[in-house]
mmCIF file of the C-alpha atoms, coordinates in Angstrom:
data_MODEL
# 
_entry.id   MODEL 
# 
loop_
_atom_site.group_PDB 
_atom_site.id 
_atom_site.type_symbol 
_atom_site.label_atom_id 
_atom_site.label_alt_id 
_atom_site.label_comp_id 
_atom_site.label_asym_id 
_atom_site.label_entity_id 
_atom_site.label_seq_id 
_atom_site.pdbx_PDB_ins_code 
_atom_site.Cartn_x 
_atom_site.Cartn_y 
_atom_site.Cartn_z 
_atom_site.occupancy 
_atom_site.B_iso_or_equiv 
_atom_site.pdbx_formal_charge 
_atom_site.auth_seq_id 
_atom_site.auth_comp_id 
_atom_site.auth_asym_id 
_atom_site.auth_atom_id 
_atom_site.pdbx_PDB_model_num 
ATOM 1   C CA . MET A 1 1   ? 115.803 73.430  83.234  1.00 0.00 ? 1   MET A CA 1 
ATOM 2   C CA . ILE A 1 2   ? 115.660 75.471  86.447  1.00 0.00 ? 2   ILE A CA 1 
ATOM 3   C CA . ALA A 1 3   ? 112.162 76.805  87.176  1.00 0.00 ? 3   ALA A CA 1 
ATOM 4   C CA . LYS A 1 4   ? 112.476 77.927  90.792  1.00 0.00 ? 4   LYS A CA 1 
ATOM 5   C CA . LEU A 1 5   ? 115.181 78.685  93.330  1.00 0.00 ? 5   LEU A CA 1 
ATOM 6   C CA . ARG A 1 6   ? 115.019 79.055  97.082  1.00 0.00 ? 6   ARG A CA 1 
ATOM 7   C CA . GLY A 1 7   ? 118.046 79.684  99.236  1.00 0.00 ? 7   GLY A CA 1 
ATOM 8   C CA . ILE A 1 8   ? 120.085 82.261  101.123 1.00 0.00 ? 8   ILE A CA 1 
ATOM 9   C CA . VAL A 1 9   ? 120.802 85.681  99.623  1.00 0.00 ? 9   VAL A CA 1 
ATOM 10  C CA . ASP A 1 10  ? 124.579 85.892  99.218  1.00 0.00 ? 10  ASP A CA 1 
ATOM 11  C CA . PHE A 1 11  ? 124.895 89.148  97.270  1.00 0.00 ? 11  PHE A CA 1 
ATOM 12  C CA . ILE A 1 12  ? 122.617 91.751  95.678  1.00 0.00 ? 12  ILE A CA 1 
ATOM 13  C CA . GLY A 1 13  ? 123.965 93.719  92.712  1.00 0.00 ? 13  GLY A CA 1 
ATOM 14  C CA . GLU A 1 14  ? 122.504 96.437  90.528  1.00 0.00 ? 14  GLU A CA 1 
ATOM 15  C CA . ASP A 1 15  ? 120.895 93.975  88.124  1.00 0.00 ? 15  ASP A CA 1 
ATOM 16  C CA . HIS A 1 16  ? 121.328 90.583  89.764  1.00 0.00 ? 16  HIS A CA 1 
ATOM 17  C CA . VAL A 1 17  ? 121.269 88.588  92.970  1.00 0.00 ? 17  VAL A CA 1 
ATOM 18  C CA . ILE A 1 18  ? 123.320 85.565  94.010  1.00 0.00 ? 18  ILE A CA 1 
ATOM 19  C CA . ILE A 1 19  ? 121.294 82.868  95.752  1.00 0.00 ? 19  ILE A CA 1 
ATOM 20  C CA . ASP A 1 20  ? 123.192 80.262  97.773  1.00 0.00 ? 20  ASP A CA 1 
ATOM 21  C CA . VAL A 1 21  ? 121.419 76.907  97.498  1.00 0.00 ? 21  VAL A CA 1 
ATOM 22  C CA . ASN A 1 22  ? 123.151 74.272  99.639  1.00 0.00 ? 22  ASN A CA 1 
ATOM 23  C CA . GLY A 1 23  ? 126.561 75.830  99.039  1.00 0.00 ? 23  GLY A CA 1 
ATOM 24  C CA . VAL A 1 24  ? 126.099 76.477  95.320  1.00 0.00 ? 24  VAL A CA 1 
ATOM 25  C CA . GLY A 1 25  ? 125.769 80.119  94.291  1.00 0.00 ? 25  GLY A CA 1 
ATOM 26  C CA . TYR A 1 26  ? 123.340 80.886  91.456  1.00 0.00 ? 26  TYR A CA 1 
ATOM 27  C CA . LEU A 1 27  ? 123.654 84.281  89.748  1.00 0.00 ? 27  LEU A CA 1 
ATOM 28  C CA . VAL A 1 28  ? 120.166 85.412  88.785  1.00 0.00 ? 28  VAL A CA 1 
ATOM 29  C CA . PHE A 1 29  ? 119.422 88.518  86.718  1.00 0.00 ? 29  PHE A CA 1 
ATOM 30  C CA . ALA A 1 30  ? 116.306 90.379  87.844  1.00 0.00 ? 30  ALA A CA 1 
ATOM 31  C CA . SER A 1 31  ? 114.399 93.642  87.555  1.00 0.00 ? 31  SER A CA 1 
ATOM 32  C CA . ARG A 1 32  ? 114.903 96.368  90.148  1.00 0.00 ? 32  ARG A CA 1 
ATOM 33  C CA . ARG A 1 33  ? 111.332 95.690  91.284  1.00 0.00 ? 33  ARG A CA 1 
ATOM 34  C CA . THR A 1 34  ? 112.183 92.086  92.126  1.00 0.00 ? 34  THR A CA 1 
ATOM 35  C CA . LEU A 1 35  ? 115.568 93.004  93.635  1.00 0.00 ? 35  LEU A CA 1 
ATOM 36  C CA . SER A 1 36  ? 113.850 95.524  95.913  1.00 0.00 ? 36  SER A CA 1 
ATOM 37  C CA . MET A 1 37  ? 111.824 92.648  97.369  1.00 0.00 ? 37  MET A CA 1 
ATOM 38  C CA . MET A 1 38  ? 114.904 90.651  98.322  1.00 0.00 ? 38  MET A CA 1 
ATOM 39  C CA . PRO A 1 39  ? 115.728 90.357  102.018 1.00 0.00 ? 39  PRO A CA 1 
ATOM 40  C CA . PRO A 1 40  ? 119.133 91.541  103.227 1.00 0.00 ? 40  PRO A CA 1 
ATOM 41  C CA . VAL A 1 41  ? 122.191 89.349  102.670 1.00 0.00 ? 41  VAL A CA 1 
ATOM 42  C CA . GLY A 1 42  ? 121.797 86.220  104.769 1.00 0.00 ? 42  GLY A CA 1 
ATOM 43  C CA . GLY A 1 43  ? 118.009 86.153  104.461 1.00 0.00 ? 43  GLY A CA 1 
ATOM 44  C CA . ASP A 1 44  ? 115.947 83.395  102.888 1.00 0.00 ? 44  ASP A CA 1 
ATOM 45  C CA . ALA A 1 45  ? 114.443 84.127  99.455  1.00 0.00 ? 45  ALA A CA 1 
ATOM 46  C CA . GLY A 1 46  ? 112.708 82.364  96.607  1.00 0.00 ? 46  GLY A CA 1 
ATOM 47  C CA . LEU A 1 47  ? 112.447 83.302  92.933  1.00 0.00 ? 47  LEU A CA 1 
ATOM 48  C CA . ILE A 1 48  ? 110.551 82.034  89.904  1.00 0.00 ? 48  ILE A CA 1 
ATOM 49  C CA . ILE A 1 49  ? 113.160 81.309  87.243  1.00 0.00 ? 49  ILE A CA 1 
ATOM 50  C CA . GLU A 1 50  ? 113.362 81.378  83.457  1.00 0.00 ? 50  GLU A CA 1 
ATOM 51  C CA . THR A 1 51  ? 116.456 79.668  82.071  1.00 0.00 ? 51  THR A CA 1 
ATOM 52  C CA . HIS A 1 52  ? 118.029 80.835  78.809  1.00 0.00 ? 52  HIS A CA 1 
ATOM 53  C CA . VAL A 1 53  ? 120.497 78.390  77.281  1.00 0.00 ? 53  VAL A CA 1 
ATOM 54  C CA . ARG A 1 54  ? 122.762 79.674  74.519  1.00 0.00 ? 54  ARG A CA 1 
ATOM 55  C CA . GLU A 1 55  ? 125.878 78.295  72.851  1.00 0.00 ? 55  GLU A CA 1 
ATOM 56  C CA . ASP A 1 56  ? 128.170 80.492  74.925  1.00 0.00 ? 56  ASP A CA 1 
ATOM 57  C CA . HIS A 1 57  ? 126.262 80.878  78.208  1.00 0.00 ? 57  HIS A CA 1 
ATOM 58  C CA . ILE A 1 58  ? 123.440 79.823  80.488  1.00 0.00 ? 58  ILE A CA 1 
ATOM 59  C CA . HIS A 1 59  ? 121.573 82.750  82.079  1.00 0.00 ? 59  HIS A CA 1 
ATOM 60  C CA . LEU A 1 60  ? 118.999 82.631  84.840  1.00 0.00 ? 60  LEU A CA 1 
ATOM 61  C CA . TYR A 1 61  ? 116.325 85.331  85.084  1.00 0.00 ? 61  TYR A CA 1 
ATOM 62  C CA . GLY A 1 62  ? 114.365 85.647  88.316  1.00 0.00 ? 62  GLY A CA 1 
ATOM 63  C CA . PHE A 1 63  ? 110.923 87.056  89.020  1.00 0.00 ? 63  PHE A CA 1 
ATOM 64  C CA . ALA A 1 64  ? 108.928 87.867  92.123  1.00 0.00 ? 64  ALA A CA 1 
ATOM 65  C CA . ASP A 1 65  ? 105.668 86.568  90.627  1.00 0.00 ? 65  ASP A CA 1 
ATOM 66  C CA . HIS A 1 66  ? 104.312 84.718  87.610  1.00 0.00 ? 66  HIS A CA 1 
ATOM 67  C CA . ALA A 1 67  ? 102.799 87.896  86.150  1.00 0.00 ? 67  ALA A CA 1 
ATOM 68  C CA . GLU A 1 68  ? 106.245 89.479  85.801  1.00 0.00 ? 68  GLU A CA 1 
ATOM 69  C CA . LYS A 1 69  ? 107.633 86.275  84.261  1.00 0.00 ? 69  LYS A CA 1 
ATOM 70  C CA . GLN A 1 70  ? 104.843 86.169  81.663  1.00 0.00 ? 70  GLN A CA 1 
ATOM 71  C CA . TRP A 1 71  ? 105.454 89.790  80.725  1.00 0.00 ? 71  TRP A CA 1 
ATOM 72  C CA . PHE A 1 72  ? 109.188 89.123  80.367  1.00 0.00 ? 72  PHE A CA 1 
ATOM 73  C CA . ALA A 1 73  ? 108.495 86.232  77.979  1.00 0.00 ? 73  ALA A CA 1 
ATOM 74  C CA . LEU A 1 74  ? 106.060 88.386  76.010  1.00 0.00 ? 74  LEU A CA 1 
ATOM 75  C CA . LEU A 1 75  ? 108.319 91.451  75.832  1.00 0.00 ? 75  LEU A CA 1 
ATOM 76  C CA . THR A 1 76  ? 111.293 89.459  74.558  1.00 0.00 ? 76  THR A CA 1 
ATOM 77  C CA . THR A 1 77  ? 109.289 88.282  71.532  1.00 0.00 ? 77  THR A CA 1 
ATOM 78  C CA . VAL A 1 78  ? 109.416 91.851  70.190  1.00 0.00 ? 78  VAL A CA 1 
ATOM 79  C CA . GLN A 1 79  ? 112.246 92.694  67.809  1.00 0.00 ? 79  GLN A CA 1 
ATOM 80  C CA . GLY A 1 80  ? 114.745 94.936  69.552  1.00 0.00 ? 80  GLY A CA 1 
ATOM 81  C CA . VAL A 1 81  ? 113.739 93.809  73.048  1.00 0.00 ? 81  VAL A CA 1 
ATOM 82  C CA . GLY A 1 82  ? 116.246 91.386  74.505  1.00 0.00 ? 82  GLY A CA 1 
ATOM 83  C CA . ALA A 1 83  ? 116.424 90.099  78.041  1.00 0.00 ? 83  ALA A CA 1 
ATOM 84  C CA . LYS A 1 84  ? 118.296 93.195  79.285  1.00 0.00 ? 84  LYS A CA 1 
ATOM 85  C CA . VAL A 1 85  ? 115.733 95.629  77.854  1.00 0.00 ? 85  VAL A CA 1 
ATOM 86  C CA . GLY A 1 86  ? 112.885 93.408  79.027  1.00 0.00 ? 86  GLY A CA 1 
ATOM 87  C CA . LEU A 1 87  ? 114.155 93.604  82.604  1.00 0.00 ? 87  LEU A CA 1 
ATOM 88  C CA . ALA A 1 88  ? 114.705 97.346  82.223  1.00 0.00 ? 88  ALA A CA 1 
ATOM 89  C CA . ILE A 1 89  ? 111.036 97.786  81.278  1.00 0.00 ? 89  ILE A CA 1 
ATOM 90  C CA . LEU A 1 90  ? 109.919 95.636  84.216  1.00 0.00 ? 90  LEU A CA 1 
ATOM 91  C CA . SER A 1 91  ? 112.151 97.729  86.467  1.00 0.00 ? 91  SER A CA 1 
ATOM 92  C CA . VAL A 1 92  ? 110.160 100.894 85.766  1.00 0.00 ? 92  VAL A CA 1 
ATOM 93  C CA . LEU A 1 93  ? 106.706 99.391  85.143  1.00 0.00 ? 93  LEU A CA 1 
ATOM 94  C CA . SER A 1 94  ? 104.965 96.776  87.261  1.00 0.00 ? 94  SER A CA 1 
ATOM 95  C CA . PRO A 1 95  ? 102.875 94.145  85.424  1.00 0.00 ? 95  PRO A CA 1 
ATOM 96  C CA . THR A 1 96  ? 99.742  96.198  86.145  1.00 0.00 ? 96  THR A CA 1 
ATOM 97  C CA . ASP A 1 97  ? 101.384 99.443  84.944  1.00 0.00 ? 97  ASP A CA 1 
ATOM 98  C CA . LEU A 1 98  ? 102.598 97.692  81.800  1.00 0.00 ? 98  LEU A CA 1 
ATOM 99  C CA . LEU A 1 99  ? 99.118  96.357  81.078  1.00 0.00 ? 99  LEU A CA 1 
ATOM 100 C CA . ARG A 1 100 ? 97.705  99.858  81.474  1.00 0.00 ? 100 ARG A CA 1 
ATOM 101 C CA . ALA A 1 101 ? 100.431 101.386 79.268  1.00 0.00 ? 101 ALA A CA 1 
ATOM 102 C CA . LEU A 1 102 ? 99.674  98.979  76.423  1.00 0.00 ? 102 LEU A CA 1 
ATOM 103 C CA . ALA A 1 103 ? 95.919  99.429  76.761  1.00 0.00 ? 103 ALA A CA 1 
ATOM 104 C CA . SER A 1 104 ? 96.214  103.215 76.601  1.00 0.00 ? 104 SER A CA 1 
ATOM 105 C CA . GLN A 1 105 ? 99.057  103.123 74.024  1.00 0.00 ? 105 GLN A CA 1 
ATOM 106 C CA . ASP A 1 106 ? 101.258 105.151 76.363  1.00 0.00 ? 106 ASP A CA 1 
ATOM 107 C CA . THR A 1 107 ? 104.660 105.175 74.647  1.00 0.00 ? 107 THR A CA 1 
ATOM 108 C CA . THR A 1 108 ? 105.975 107.750 77.139  1.00 0.00 ? 108 THR A CA 1 
ATOM 109 C CA . ALA A 1 109 ? 105.667 105.254 79.990  1.00 0.00 ? 109 ALA A CA 1 
ATOM 110 C CA . LEU A 1 110 ? 107.606 102.611 78.046  1.00 0.00 ? 110 LEU A CA 1 
ATOM 111 C CA . CYS A 1 111 ? 110.306 105.111 77.082  1.00 0.00 ? 111 CYS A CA 1 
ATOM 112 C CA . ARG A 1 112 ? 111.165 105.557 80.755  1.00 0.00 ? 112 ARG A CA 1 
ATOM 113 C CA . ALA A 1 113 ? 113.092 102.293 80.512  1.00 0.00 ? 113 ALA A CA 1 
ATOM 114 C CA . PRO A 1 114 ? 116.760 102.547 79.428  1.00 0.00 ? 114 PRO A CA 1 
ATOM 115 C CA . GLY A 1 115 ? 117.195 101.243 75.900  1.00 0.00 ? 115 GLY A CA 1 
ATOM 116 C CA . VAL A 1 116 ? 113.600 101.926 74.853  1.00 0.00 ? 116 VAL A CA 1 
ATOM 117 C CA . GLY A 1 117 ? 113.100 104.729 72.337  1.00 0.00 ? 117 GLY A CA 1 
ATOM 118 C CA . ALA A 1 118 ? 109.942 105.909 70.647  1.00 0.00 ? 118 ALA A CA 1 
ATOM 119 C CA . LYS A 1 119 ? 110.332 103.423 67.774  1.00 0.00 ? 119 LYS A CA 1 
ATOM 120 C CA . VAL A 1 120 ? 110.741 100.398 70.064  1.00 0.00 ? 120 VAL A CA 1 
ATOM 121 C CA . ALA A 1 121 ? 107.925 101.582 72.340  1.00 0.00 ? 121 ALA A CA 1 
ATOM 122 C CA . THR A 1 122 ? 105.583 101.898 69.356  1.00 0.00 ? 122 THR A CA 1 
ATOM 123 C CA . ARG A 1 123 ? 106.607 98.425  68.169  1.00 0.00 ? 123 ARG A CA 1 
ATOM 124 C CA . ILE A 1 124 ? 105.952 96.940  71.624  1.00 0.00 ? 124 ILE A CA 1 
ATOM 125 C CA . ILE A 1 125 ? 102.453 98.403  71.718  1.00 0.00 ? 125 ILE A CA 1 
ATOM 126 C CA . GLY A 1 126 ? 101.705 97.371  68.138  1.00 0.00 ? 126 GLY A CA 1 
ATOM 127 C CA . GLU A 1 127 ? 102.868 93.781  68.582  1.00 0.00 ? 127 GLU A CA 1 
ATOM 128 C CA . LEU A 1 128 ? 101.693 93.096  72.130  1.00 0.00 ? 128 LEU A CA 1 
ATOM 129 C CA . LYS A 1 129 ? 98.411  94.959  72.473  1.00 0.00 ? 129 LYS A CA 1 
ATOM 130 C CA . ASP A 1 130 ? 96.271  92.093  71.175  1.00 0.00 ? 130 ASP A CA 1 
ATOM 131 C CA . LYS A 1 131 ? 98.399  89.437  72.911  1.00 0.00 ? 131 LYS A CA 1 
ATOM 132 C CA . ALA A 1 132 ? 98.221  91.271  76.244  1.00 0.00 ? 132 ALA A CA 1 
ATOM 133 C CA . ALA A 1 133 ? 94.433  91.428  75.997  1.00 0.00 ? 133 ALA A CA 1 
ATOM 134 C CA . LYS A 1 134 ? 94.361  87.625  75.969  1.00 0.00 ? 134 LYS A CA 1 
ATOM 135 C CA . LEU A 1 135 ? 96.786  87.086  78.836  1.00 0.00 ? 135 LEU A CA 1 
ATOM 136 C CA . ASN A 1 136 ? 95.419  85.481  81.957  1.00 0.00 ? 136 ASN A CA 1 
ATOM 137 C CA . LEU A 1 137 ? 97.675  87.145  84.479  1.00 0.00 ? 137 LEU A CA 1 
ATOM 138 C CA . GLY A 1 138 ? 97.347  86.271  88.121  1.00 0.00 ? 138 GLY A CA 1 
ATOM 139 C CA . PRO A 1 139 ? 97.497  88.917  90.836  1.00 0.00 ? 139 PRO A CA 1 
ATOM 140 C CA . VAL A 1 140 ? 100.848 90.560  91.366  1.00 0.00 ? 140 VAL A CA 1 
ATOM 141 C CA . ALA A 1 141 ? 102.493 88.783  94.242  1.00 0.00 ? 141 ALA A CA 1 
ATOM 142 C CA . ALA A 1 142 ? 103.647 90.277  97.498  1.00 0.00 ? 142 ALA A CA 1 
ATOM 143 C CA . PRO A 1 143 ? 107.405 90.247  98.225  1.00 0.00 ? 143 PRO A CA 1 
ATOM 144 C CA . VAL A 1 144 ? 108.721 86.708  97.918  1.00 0.00 ? 144 VAL A CA 1 
ATOM 145 C CA . ALA A 1 145 ? 110.341 86.738  101.339 1.00 0.00 ? 145 ALA A CA 1 
ATOM 146 C CA . PRO A 1 146 ? 109.982 88.854  104.466 1.00 0.00 ? 146 PRO A CA 1 
ATOM 147 C CA . ALA A 1 147 ? 112.821 91.177  105.275 1.00 0.00 ? 147 ALA A CA 1 
ATOM 148 C CA . ALA A 1 148 ? 115.129 89.803  107.930 1.00 0.00 ? 148 ALA A CA 1 
ATOM 149 C CA . THR A 1 149 ? 115.102 91.570  111.285 1.00 0.00 ? 149 THR A CA 1 
ATOM 150 C CA . SER A 1 150 ? 118.464 92.724  112.550 1.00 0.00 ? 150 SER A CA 1 
ATOM 151 C CA . PRO A 1 151 ? 119.607 92.095  116.144 1.00 0.00 ? 151 PRO A CA 1 
ATOM 152 C CA . GLN A 1 152 ? 119.735 95.867  116.678 1.00 0.00 ? 152 GLN A CA 1 
ATOM 153 C CA . ALA A 1 153 ? 116.101 96.161  115.640 1.00 0.00 ? 153 ALA A CA 1 
ATOM 154 C CA . ASP A 1 154 ? 115.148 93.335  118.027 1.00 0.00 ? 154 ASP A CA 1 
ATOM 155 C CA . LYS A 1 155 ? 116.829 95.100  120.941 1.00 0.00 ? 155 LYS A CA 1 
ATOM 156 C CA . ALA A 1 156 ? 115.122 98.364  120.052 1.00 0.00 ? 156 ALA A CA 1 
ATOM 157 C CA . ASP A 1 157 ? 111.759 96.615  119.915 1.00 0.00 ? 157 ASP A CA 1 
ATOM 158 C CA . LYS A 1 158 ? 112.284 95.059  123.360 1.00 0.00 ? 158 LYS A CA 1 
ATOM 159 C CA . ALA A 1 159 ? 113.410 98.356  124.847 1.00 0.00 ? 159 ALA A CA 1 
ATOM 160 C CA . ASP A 1 160 ? 110.312 100.017 123.489 1.00 0.00 ? 160 ASP A CA 1 
ATOM 161 C CA . GLY A 1 161 ? 108.042 97.172  124.615 1.00 0.00 ? 161 GLY A CA 1 
ATOM 162 C CA . LYS A 1 162 ? 106.844 98.766  127.851 1.00 0.00 ? 162 LYS A CA 1 
ATOM 163 C CA . ALA A 1 163 ? 105.902 102.028 126.133 1.00 0.00 ? 163 ALA A CA 1 
ATOM 164 C CA . LYS A 1 164 ? 104.033 100.132 123.424 1.00 0.00 ? 164 LYS A CA 1 
ATOM 165 C CA . SER A 1 165 ? 102.207 98.050  126.025 1.00 0.00 ? 165 SER A CA 1 
ATOM 166 C CA . SER A 1 166 ? 100.814 101.122 127.730 1.00 0.00 ? 166 SER A CA 1 
ATOM 167 C CA . ARG A 1 167 ? 99.761  102.615 124.413 1.00 0.00 ? 167 ARG A CA 1 
ATOM 168 C CA . LYS A 1 168 ? 97.997  99.374  123.462 1.00 0.00 ? 168 LYS A CA 1 
ATOM 169 C CA . LYS A 1 169 ? 95.886  99.546  126.621 1.00 0.00 ? 169 LYS A CA 1 
ATOM 170 C CA . VAL A 1 170 ? 94.680  103.005 125.645 1.00 0.00 ? 170 VAL A CA 1 
ATOM 171 C CA . ALA A 1 171 ? 94.138  101.990 122.025 1.00 0.00 ? 171 ALA A CA 1 
ATOM 172 C CA . ALA A 1 172 ? 92.156  98.912  123.050 1.00 0.00 ? 172 ALA A CA 1 
ATOM 173 C CA . ALA A 1 173 ? 89.365  101.145 124.309 1.00 0.00 ? 173 ALA A CA 1 
ATOM 174 C CA . GLU A 1 174 ? 89.022  102.729 120.874 1.00 0.00 ? 174 GLU A CA 1 
ATOM 175 C CA . PRO A 1 175 ? 87.403  100.999 117.882 1.00 0.00 ? 175 PRO A CA 1 
ATOM 176 C CA . ALA A 1 176 ? 89.939  99.628  115.415 1.00 0.00 ? 176 ALA A CA 1 
ATOM 177 C CA . THR A 1 177 ? 90.121  101.257 112.003 1.00 0.00 ? 177 THR A CA 1 
ATOM 178 C CA . PRO A 1 178 ? 90.007  98.614  109.273 1.00 0.00 ? 178 PRO A CA 1 
ATOM 179 C CA . GLU A 1 179 ? 92.836  98.669  106.768 1.00 0.00 ? 179 GLU A CA 1 
ATOM 180 C CA . ALA A 1 180 ? 91.995  99.634  103.199 1.00 0.00 ? 180 ALA A CA 1 
ATOM 181 C CA . PRO A 1 181 ? 91.701  96.582  100.957 1.00 0.00 ? 181 PRO A CA 1 
ATOM 182 C CA . VAL A 1 182 ? 94.417  95.959  98.394  1.00 0.00 ? 182 VAL A CA 1 
ATOM 183 C CA . ILE A 1 183 ? 92.974  96.416  94.907  1.00 0.00 ? 183 ILE A CA 1 
ATOM 184 C CA . ASP A 1 184 ? 94.485  94.553  91.976  1.00 0.00 ? 184 ASP A CA 1 
ATOM 185 C CA . ASP A 1 185 ? 94.129  96.980  89.057  1.00 0.00 ? 185 ASP A CA 1 
ATOM 186 C CA . GLY A 1 186 ? 95.165  94.309  86.570  1.00 0.00 ? 186 GLY A CA 1 
ATOM 187 C CA . ALA A 1 187 ? 92.387  91.959  87.672  1.00 0.00 ? 187 ALA A CA 1 
ATOM 188 C CA . ILE A 1 188 ? 89.794  94.757  87.593  1.00 0.00 ? 188 ILE A CA 1 
ATOM 189 C CA . MET A 1 189 ? 90.863  95.779  84.092  1.00 0.00 ? 189 MET A CA 1 
ATOM 190 C CA . ALA A 1 190 ? 90.683  92.166  82.918  1.00 0.00 ? 190 ALA A CA 1 
ATOM 191 C CA . ASP A 1 191 ? 87.159  91.842  84.349  1.00 0.00 ? 191 ASP A CA 1 
ATOM 192 C CA . ALA A 1 192 ? 86.110  95.073  82.625  1.00 0.00 ? 192 ALA A CA 1 
ATOM 193 C CA . VAL A 1 193 ? 87.477  93.834  79.290  1.00 0.00 ? 193 VAL A CA 1 
ATOM 194 C CA . SER A 1 194 ? 85.608  90.546  79.712  1.00 0.00 ? 194 SER A CA 1 
ATOM 195 C CA . ALA A 1 195 ? 82.393  92.423  80.481  1.00 0.00 ? 195 ALA A CA 1 
ATOM 196 C CA . LEU A 1 196 ? 82.679  94.501  77.296  1.00 0.00 ? 196 LEU A CA 1 
ATOM 197 C CA . VAL A 1 197 ? 83.506  91.396  75.237  1.00 0.00 ? 197 VAL A CA 1 
ATOM 198 C CA . ASN A 1 198 ? 80.375  89.739  76.626  1.00 0.00 ? 198 ASN A CA 1 
ATOM 199 C CA . LEU A 1 199 ? 78.420  92.743  75.361  1.00 0.00 ? 199 LEU A CA 1 
ATOM 200 C CA . GLY A 1 200 ? 79.584  91.983  71.831  1.00 0.00 ? 200 GLY A CA 1 
ATOM 201 C CA . TYR A 1 201 ? 82.688  94.154  71.451  1.00 0.00 ? 201 TYR A CA 1 
ATOM 202 C CA . GLY A 1 202 ? 85.963  92.774  70.089  1.00 0.00 ? 202 GLY A CA 1 
ATOM 203 C CA . ARG A 1 203 ? 88.610  91.961  72.684  1.00 0.00 ? 203 ARG A CA 1 
ATOM 204 C CA . SER A 1 204 ? 91.180  94.295  71.166  1.00 0.00 ? 204 SER A CA 1 
ATOM 205 C CA . GLU A 1 205 ? 88.866  97.323  71.034  1.00 0.00 ? 205 GLU A CA 1 
ATOM 206 C CA . ALA A 1 206 ? 87.551  96.517  74.518  1.00 0.00 ? 206 ALA A CA 1 
ATOM 207 C CA . PHE A 1 207 ? 91.131  96.345  75.798  1.00 0.00 ? 207 PHE A CA 1 
ATOM 208 C CA . GLY A 1 208 ? 91.947  99.774  74.359  1.00 0.00 ? 208 GLY A CA 1 
ATOM 209 C CA . ALA A 1 209 ? 88.725  101.304 75.683  1.00 0.00 ? 209 ALA A CA 1 
ATOM 210 C CA . VAL A 1 210 ? 89.354  99.998  79.209  1.00 0.00 ? 210 VAL A CA 1 
ATOM 211 C CA . GLY A 1 211 ? 92.927  101.328 79.092  1.00 0.00 ? 211 GLY A CA 1 
ATOM 212 C CA . LYS A 1 212 ? 91.704  104.832 78.293  1.00 0.00 ? 212 LYS A CA 1 
ATOM 213 C CA . ALA A 1 213 ? 88.944  104.459 80.883  1.00 0.00 ? 213 ALA A CA 1 
ATOM 214 C CA . ALA A 1 214 ? 91.542  103.590 83.536  1.00 0.00 ? 214 ALA A CA 1 
ATOM 215 C CA . GLN A 1 215 ? 93.441  106.781 82.717  1.00 0.00 ? 215 GLN A CA 1 
ATOM 216 C CA . ASN A 1 216 ? 90.294  108.913 82.911  1.00 0.00 ? 216 ASN A CA 1 
ATOM 217 C CA . ALA A 1 217 ? 89.075  107.252 86.107  1.00 0.00 ? 217 ALA A CA 1 
ATOM 218 C CA . GLY A 1 218 ? 92.150  108.237 88.104  1.00 0.00 ? 218 GLY A CA 1 
ATOM 219 C CA . GLU A 1 219 ? 92.086  106.678 91.558  1.00 0.00 ? 219 GLU A CA 1 
ATOM 220 C CA . ASN A 1 220 ? 88.434  105.694 91.198  1.00 0.00 ? 220 ASN A CA 1 
ATOM 221 C CA . ARG A 1 221 ? 89.271  102.571 89.158  1.00 0.00 ? 221 ARG A CA 1 
ATOM 222 C CA . ASN A 1 222 ? 86.519  100.215 90.294  1.00 0.00 ? 222 ASN A CA 1 
ATOM 223 C CA . LEU A 1 223 ? 84.875  97.728  87.947  1.00 0.00 ? 223 LEU A CA 1 
ATOM 224 C CA . ASP A 1 224 ? 81.626  99.632  87.430  1.00 0.00 ? 224 ASP A CA 1 
ATOM 225 C CA . THR A 1 225 ? 83.475  102.849 86.581  1.00 0.00 ? 225 THR A CA 1 
ATOM 226 C CA . LEU A 1 226 ? 85.780  101.136 84.079  1.00 0.00 ? 226 LEU A CA 1 
ATOM 227 C CA . ILE A 1 227 ? 82.852  99.455  82.324  1.00 0.00 ? 227 ILE A CA 1 
ATOM 228 C CA . ARG A 1 228 ? 80.860  102.703 82.192  1.00 0.00 ? 228 ARG A CA 1 
ATOM 229 C CA . LEU A 1 229 ? 83.781  104.782 80.912  1.00 0.00 ? 229 LEU A CA 1 
ATOM 230 C CA . GLY A 1 230 ? 84.807  101.984 78.557  1.00 0.00 ? 230 GLY A CA 1 
ATOM 231 C CA . LEU A 1 231 ? 81.355  101.979 76.975  1.00 0.00 ? 231 LEU A CA 1 
ATOM 232 C CA . LYS A 1 232 ? 81.607  105.743 76.645  1.00 0.00 ? 232 LYS A CA 1 
ATOM 233 C CA . GLU A 1 233 ? 84.928  105.352 74.803  1.00 0.00 ? 233 GLU A CA 1 
ATOM 234 C CA . LEU A 1 234 ? 83.483  102.721 72.484  1.00 0.00 ? 234 LEU A CA 1 
ATOM 235 C CA . SER A 1 235 ? 80.478  104.834 71.631  1.00 0.00 ? 235 SER A CA 1 
ATOM 236 C CA . ALA A 1 236 ? 82.481  108.002 70.961  1.00 0.00 ? 236 ALA A CA 1 
# 
């Protein structure tokens, strides 16, 4: 059973990538999200792997992070959702977006994936809503490998070095502006659900309330706001 691959990117297709590991090429099917994180051909990359063994084939499915892999396993338990449709869903919805879609029962979001109609979307929400509420998903990972730098880019960087150096001297006199922190919506939603469960609400109803709260909160999706709006949903 193959659980992880690391090697050189040999080819990137529409729905797969070939990873060269010590001269052996492994064809790995993946979502567009994961494929977009691959470095150019010749770059080093690593993928988390799920192996499917059937009578007539052995297929490898690759994921950028464990959260995506868990969602793939969960999605493919639903009738009418095979590996191809599962990857199609993960191509249009990140693990965090998928969690939010199930919590808010957003069939429209699921129907964006090829092969998913209203009936299948409704079935996914019906069968996975309670299961998703119990998932302990880790944070969505950053790209699995840094993009390789081309020789042309290196030359351009060197040629521009003197200009950058002079700009840095001017910028050094000014206070640095801190970068905005990266917020993991999935983790915040999970914390909000846990908070409502600790207040005595059922996990399933808390999950649905937090999903609607996330929609209503817009960009202001901090923990306090989700709990407050979630309580409002539960008391409505």
